[in-house]
C-alpha positions as CSV (number, residue, x, y, z in Angstrom):
1,M,-7.7,15.6,-8.8
2,W,-11.0,14.0,-9.9
3,L,-9.0,11.0,-10.7
4,Y,-7.8,10.6,-7.2
5,Y,-11.3,10.4,-5.9
6,I,-12.2,7.8,-8.8
7,F,-9.5,5.6,-7.6
8,I,-10.8,5.8,-4.1
9,E,-14.4,5.0,-5.2
10,Y,-13.1,2.2,-7.4
11,I,-11.1,0.6,-4.6
12,L,-14.0,0.7,-2.1
13,T,-16.9,-0.2,-4.5
14,L,-15.0,-3.1,-6.0
15,A,-14.3,-4.3,-2.3
16,L,-17.9,-4.4,-1.8
17,V,-18.6,-6.3,-4.9
18,T,-15.9,-9.1,-4.4
19,N,-16.4,-9.4,-0.7
20,G,-19.9,-10.4,-0.5
21,K,-22.0,-13.2,1.0
22,Y,-19.3,-16.1,-0.2
23,T,-16.3,-14.9,1.7
24,S,-17.1,-17.2,4.5
25,E,-15.9,-20.1,2.2
26,K,-12.0,-19.9,2.2
27,R,-11.7,-21.3,-1.4
28,I,-14.2,-18.7,-2.9
29,S,-12.8,-16.1,-0.8
30,K,-9.2,-16.4,-2.2
31,T,-10.7,-16.5,-5.7
32,N,-12.3,-13.3,-4.9
33,D,-9.0,-11.8,-3.6
34,K,-7.3,-12.9,-6.8
35,V,-10.0,-11.2,-9.0
36,Y,-9.9,-8.0,-6.4
37,L,-6.0,-7.8,-6.9
38,L,-6.1,-8.2,-10.6
39,L,-8.6,-5.5,-11.0
40,T,-7.1,-3.2,-8.8
41,F,-3.2,-3.6,-9.3
42,G,-4.0,-4.0,-13.0
43,L,-5.4,-0.4,-13.0
44,F,-2.6,0.9,-10.7
45,L,0.0,-0.6,-13.2
46,F,-1.7,0.9,-16.4
47,F,-1.8,4.5,-14.9
48,S,1.8,4.1,-13.5
49,A,3.4,2.5,-16.5
50,F,1.7,4.8,-19.2
51,R,2.1,8.0,-17.5
52,A,3.2,11.5,-19.3
53,S,6.7,13.0,-18.4
54,F,5.1,15.7,-16.3
55,V,3.2,13.1,-14.0
56,G,5.6,12.4,-11.0
57,N,8.3,14.6,-9.8
58,D,11.1,12.6,-11.1
59,T,9.7,11.0,-14.4
60,K,11.2,13.5,-16.7
61,F,14.6,12.9,-15.0
62,Y,14.5,9.3,-15.4
63,L,13.1,9.4,-19.3
64,D,16.1,11.8,-19.7
65,L,18.5,9.4,-18.1
66,Y,17.3,6.5,-20.4
67,K,18.0,8.5,-23.4
68,N,21.6,9.7,-22.2
69,I,22.4,6.0,-21.2
70,S,21.2,4.5,-24.6
71,W,23.3,7.0,-26.4
72,T,26.9,5.9,-24.7
73,D,28.8,3.0,-23.8
74,N,30.5,4.9,-20.9
75,L,28.4,4.0,-18.2
76,D,30.9,5.2,-15.6
77,L,29.4,8.7,-16.2
78,F,26.3,7.7,-14.6
79,T,27.4,5.5,-11.6
80,G,28.6,8.4,-9.5
81,R,25.0,9.4,-8.5
82,I,22.9,6.5,-9.7
83,E,23.1,3.0,-8.5
84,I,24.9,0.6,-11.0
85,G,21.9,-1.8,-10.9
86,F,19.6,0.7,-12.3
87,V,22.2,2.1,-14.9
88,Y,22.7,-1.4,-16.3
89,L,18.7,-2.0,-16.4
90,N,18.4,1.1,-18.6
91,K,21.3,0.0,-20.7
92,L,20.0,-3.5,-21.5
93,L,16.4,-2.2,-22.0
94,S,18.0,0.3,-24.4
95,L,19.5,-2.4,-26.6
96,V,16.0,-3.8,-27.4
97,F,13.7,-0.6,-26.8
98,T,14.3,2.7,-28.1
99,Q,11.4,4.4,-26.5
100,P,12.4,5.7,-22.9
101,Q,8.7,4.8,-21.6
102,I,9.8,1.3,-21.4
103,I,11.8,2.1,-18.2
104,L,8.6,3.3,-16.6
105,I,6.7,0.2,-18.0
106,V,9.2,-2.3,-16.5
107,T,9.6,-0.6,-13.2
108,S,5.8,-0.4,-12.8
109,V,5.5,-3.8,-13.5
110,I,8.1,-5.0,-10.9
111,F,6.8,-2.7,-8.3
112,M,2.9,-3.6,-8.6
113,L,3.5,-7.3,-8.9
114,A,5.9,-7.5,-5.8
115,F,3.0,-5.7,-3.7
116,C,0.1,-7.6,-5.4
117,F,1.8,-11.0,-4.5
118,F,2.7,-9.8,-1.0
119,I,-0.6,-8.5,0.0
120,Y,-2.3,-11.8,-1.6
121,K,0.0,-14.0,0.6
122,Y,0.0,-12.3,3.9
123,S,-3.1,-10.1,4.2
124,T,-6.2,-11.6,5.6
125,M,-8.2,-8.4,4.7
126,T,-7.0,-7.9,1.1
127,W,-9.2,-5.0,0.2
128,L,-8.1,-3.0,3.2
129,S,-4.4,-3.6,2.4
130,V,-4.9,-2.4,-1.2
131,Y,-6.7,0.9,0.3
132,L,-3.9,1.4,2.5
133,F,-1.6,0.9,-0.3
134,F,-3.1,3.8,-2.0
135,V,-3.9,6.2,0.6
136,L,-0.5,5.6,2.3
137,R,0.9,6.9,-1.1
138,F,2.9,3.8,-2.3
139,F,1.0,4.3,-5.8
140,D,2.1,8.0,-5.8
141,E,5.5,6.7,-5.2
142,S,5.3,4.4,-7.9
143,M,5.5,7.4,-10.3
144,N,8.5,9.1,-8.5
145,I,11.2,7.0,-6.7
146,I,11.5,4.3,-9.1
147,R,14.9,3.3,-8.2
148,L,13.7,2.8,-4.7
149,D,10.5,1.2,-5.9
150,I,12.5,-1.7,-7.4
151,A,14.5,-2.0,-4.3
152,L,11.3,-2.0,-2.1
153,A,9.9,-5.0,-4.5
154,I,13.0,-6.9,-4.2
155,V,13.0,-6.4,-0.3
156,L,9.2,-7.7,0.0
157,F,10.3,-11.0,-1.6
158,S,13.1,-11.3,0.8
159,Y,10.7,-11.2,3.8
160,N,9.9,-15.0,2.9
161,F,13.5,-15.9,3.8
162,I,13.2,-14.2,7.3
163,R,10.3,-16.4,8.0
164,K,12.3,-19.4,6.7
165,K,15.6,-18.2,8.7
166,Q,17.5,-18.6,5.6
167,L,20.1,-15.8,6.3
168,F,22.2,-16.0,3.3
169,R,19.4,-16.1,0.9
170,F,17.9,-12.9,2.7
171,I,21.3,-11.1,2.7
172,F,21.8,-11.9,-1.0
173,L,18.3,-10.4,-2.1
174,V,18.8,-7.3,0.2
175,L,22.3,-6.7,-1.4
176,I,20.6,-7.0,-5.1
177,A,18.2,-4.4,-3.8
178,T,21.0,-2.0,-3.0
179,L,22.2,-2.3,-6.5
180,F,19.1,-0.1,-7.3
181,H,19.1,2.0,-4.3
182,A,21.8,2.1,-1.5
183,T,19.4,2.5,1.4
184,A,18.3,-0.9,1.1
185,I,21.2,-1.8,3.0
186,A,19.3,-0.7,6.4
187,F,17.0,-3.6,5.9
188,L,19.7,-6.0,6.9
189,L,18.8,-5.1,10.2
190,A,15.5,-6.6,9.9
191,Y,16.8,-10.2,10.2
192,P,18.0,-9.7,13.7
193,I,15.3,-7.4,14.7
194,S,12.7,-10.0,13.7
195,R,14.1,-12.3,16.3
196,L,13.3,-9.9,19.0
197,K,10.2,-10.1,21.2
198,F,8.1,-6.9,21.1
199,N,8.0,-6.1,24.8
200,F,8.5,-3.0,27.4
201,K,12.3,-3.5,27.3
202,F,12.3,-3.6,23.7
203,V,10.3,-0.4,23.5
204,L,12.0,1.4,26.1
205,I,15.5,0.7,24.7
206,T,14.4,1.7,21.2
207,I,12.6,4.8,22.3
208,C,15.8,5.9,24.5
209,G,18.1,5.3,21.5
210,S,16.1,7.1,18.9
211,I,15.9,9.9,21.4
212,I,20.0,10.0,21.6
213,L,20.3,9.7,17.8
214,F,17.7,12.5,17.2
215,F,19.7,15.0,19.4
216,S,23.1,13.8,18.0
217,F,21.7,14.1,14.5
218,S,24.3,16.4,13.1
219,S,27.5,14.3,13.8
220,L,25.2,11.1,12.7
221,L,24.5,12.7,9.6
222,N,28.1,13.5,8.7
223,E,29.0,9.8,9.5
224,L,26.3,8.7,7.0
225,L,27.5,11.0,4.3
226,L,31.0,9.6,4.6
227,I,29.3,6.1,4.0
228,F,27.0,7.2,1.2
229,P,28.7,10.2,-0.3
230,K,26.5,10.3,-3.3
231,Y,23.8,11.8,-1.1
232,Q,25.7,14.8,0.0
233,Y,24.0,16.9,-2.5
234,Y,20.7,16.6,-0.8
235,V,22.4,18.9,2.0
236,G,21.1,22.4,1.8
237,T,17.9,21.3,-0.2
238,V,14.4,21.0,0.8
239,Y,14.9,17.9,2.5
240,L,16.1,20.1,5.6
241,D,13.4,22.7,5.3
242,G,10.3,22.9,7.3
243,N,8.0,22.2,4.7
244,V,9.3,18.7,4.3
245,R,9.3,18.2,8.0
246,I,5.5,18.7,8.0
247,A,5.5,15.5,5.9
248,S,7.6,13.8,8.6
249,I,5.3,14.7,11.3
250,M,2.2,13.8,9.5
251,N,3.6,10.4,8.7
252,L,4.8,10.1,12.3
253,L,1.1,10.6,13.5
254,V,0.0,8.0,11.0
255,G,2.5,5.7,12.0
256,L,1.6,5.9,15.6
257,S,-2.1,5.6,14.9
258,I,-1.5,2.3,13.2
259,L,0.9,1.1,15.8
260,L,-1.6,2.0,18.6
261,I,-4.6,0.3,16.8
262,G,-2.6,-3.0,16.3
263,I,-1.3,-3.0,19.8
264,K,-4.7,-2.5,21.0
265,T,-5.9,-5.6,19.1
266,N,-3.2,-7.7,20.6
267,Y,-2.6,-9.5,17.2
268,H,0.9,-9.8,17.9
269,N,0.3,-12.2,20.7
270,N,-2.5,-14.2,18.4
271,S,-0.8,-14.8,15.2
272,T,1.7,-17.5,15.7
273,E,1.9,-20.2,13.0
274,L,3.5,-23.5,13.6
275,K,5.6,-25.0,11.0
276,I,4.6,-28.8,11.0
277,E,6.7,-31.3,9.3
278,L,5.3,-34.8,8.9
279,I,8.0,-37.4,9.1
280,G,7.4,-40.8,7.5
281,D,5.5,-42.1,4.5
282,L,1.9,-41.2,4.4
283,N,0.8,-44.3,2.7
284,S,2.6,-46.6,5.1
285,Q,0.8,-48.4,8.1
286,K,3.3,-46.8,10.3
287,P,2.3,-43.7,12.2
288,N,3.7,-40.5,11.0
289,V,5.7,-38.3,13.6
290,V,4.8,-34.8,13.7
291,N,7.7,-32.5,14.2
292,L,6.9,-29.0,15.5
293,K,9.6,-26.7,14.0
294,D,10.1,-23.0,14.7
295,K,7.2,-20.8,15.3
296,V,6.6,-18.0,12.9
297,N,4.7,-15.0,14.3
298,D,3.9,-12.9,11.5
299,G,2.0,-10.4,13.6
300,E,4.8,-9.8,15.9
301,I,7.3,-9.2,13.1
302,F,4.9,-6.9,11.5
303,L,4.4,-5.0,14.5
304,I,8.3,-4.6,15.2
305,F,8.7,-3.4,11.6
306,T,6.0,-1.0,12.0
307,F,7.5,0.3,15.3
308,I,10.9,0.7,13.5
309,W,8.9,2.8,10.8
310,V,7.5,5.0,13.4
311,V,11.1,5.5,14.9
312,I,12.8,6.2,11.7
313,T,9.8,8.8,10.8
314,F,10.6,10.3,14.1
315,L,14.4,10.6,13.1
316,S,13.3,12.1,9.8
317,I,11.9,15.0,11.2
318,N,15.5,16.2,11.2
319,F,16.4,14.9,7.6
320,A,13.5,13.9,5.6
321,L,15.5,11.6,3.5
322,L,15.4,9.2,6.1
323,S,11.9,8.8,5.5
324,R,12.9,6.7,2.3
325,V,14.7,4.2,4.7
326,G,11.5,4.1,6.6
327,L,9.7,2.8,3.6
328,F,11.1,-0.6,3.8
329,F,9.5,-1.1,7.1
330,E,6.4,0.9,6.4
331,M,5.1,-1.3,3.7
332,F,4.7,-4.0,6.2
333,A,2.1,-1.8,7.9
334,I,-0.5,-2.3,5.1
335,V,-0.6,-5.8,5.9
336,Y,-0.2,-5.6,9.7
337,L,-3.2,-3.4,10.5
338,P,-5.9,-5.2,8.4
339,N,-4.7,-8.6,9.8
340,A,-4.9,-6.9,13.3
341,I,-8.4,-6.0,12.8
342,K,-9.5,-9.3,11.0
343,Q,-8.5,-11.3,13.9
344,M,-10.6,-9.4,16.4
345,K,-13.1,-11.5,18.2
346,N,-15.4,-8.4,18.8
347,K,-16.8,-8.1,15.1
348,K,-18.7,-4.9,15.8
349,L,-15.5,-3.2,17.2
350,A,-13.7,-4.5,14.2
351,L,-16.1,-3.0,12.0
352,L,-16.0,0.3,13.7
353,Y,-12.2,0.2,13.5
354,T,-12.4,-0.5,9.9
355,I,-14.9,2.6,9.1
356,L,-12.7,4.7,11.2
357,I,-9.5,3.9,9.3
358,V,-11.3,4.3,6.0
359,I,-12.5,7.7,6.8
360,L,-9.5,9.0,8.7
361,F,-6.9,7.6,6.2
362,F,-9.0,9.3,3.3
363,I,-8.9,12.7,5.1
364,Y,-5.1,12.5,5.5
365,A,-4.5,11.4,1.8
366,T,-7.0,14.0,0.5
367,E,-5.5,16.8,2.5
368,I,-2.1,16.0,1.1
369,Q,-3.6,16.0,-2.4
370,I,-5.1,19.4,-1.8
371,F,-2.7,21.2,0.3
372,R,0.7,19.6,-0.8
373,P,0.2,18.4,-4.5
374,D,3.9,19.2,-5.1
375,W,5.0,16.3,-3.0
376,N,4.2,13.9,-5.7
377,R,2.7,15.9,-8.5
378,I,0.4,13.2,-9.8
379,Y,-2.5,15.2,-10.6
380,P,-3.6,16.4,-12.9
381,Y,-2.9,13.1,-14.8
382,D,-2.4,12.4,-18.4
383,F,-1.0,9.4,-20.7
384,F,2.3,9.9,-22.4
385,W,0.5,9.4,-25.7
386,N,-1.3,12.6,-25.3
387,E,2.1,14.9,-25.0
């Protein structure tokens, strides 16, 4: 457990060191962001990649899976439950590396790099995004659901195609993600959803729809299991018991708090970016024509995705496994909330919000580590070479 507190102290102390008096200069600020991300995600990567087999609920399963795949050429034995992309990734790695630790190293690299690049590109308050990455337990998830981790990483890169309205490239990447976790197919909804406006009508229709789905859960679950039969073995497991429902309720409260703070800042109405295209030769004497292309409102898109995450979390009270679908939308909240606070004109209020977020999310994450350590089983931690 002591390692958890060291991580928190490291993230916050490093934020103070790298976000000092020079942050008013954009060039130096971005350099500081690079240093901060390198030092934080570098540490996350090190601990995730070299963890012992007992760190994380599913780590031993994946190490054993790697060994079993390396010993056979009949990969059909594994594709009934495990997505084919992950099976072939294991097989390809086993042709070069005999040690199963390599699957943890490779998946950790993919996951950490994706989040690192995403935060660097889209967050205006890098340190707070990294802090949320940790306290919202994405770091913990990196040591558990590694098939889903790869899918999340691929989906993060697909967001760029949502912004550019490149539908087919977006679909292609999402389909690649489904080769590692079938639930990634749900993110195909992100493209049409991102074109909507966050207004009263949208909120009302979505809430009414989610309530209907909530009370018709049993029939809906049966339909979903027909589409994804490999998940039938979860029925009757802890994913339907009250213990796991506590997690869904806690996540729902967290999501609602992020949503309400973000809406309060009005960030979604103040974050429009114009795509400007200059037509003509810059070196010629003729004036260039400025073509204002489609607007990109990251703030509104992030808000909509966060709202969808909250809705899915509400539905997951019935079946906790749905929370994994919610992760595809939740991860955008780690950028949405810091950006919303950063653009506030009242800097004293923004500082107050920041302090409250740091304190309250620390309490949330710490309570989980103390009272529900079995949710991820990260601490006590040890390295694989000590086994």
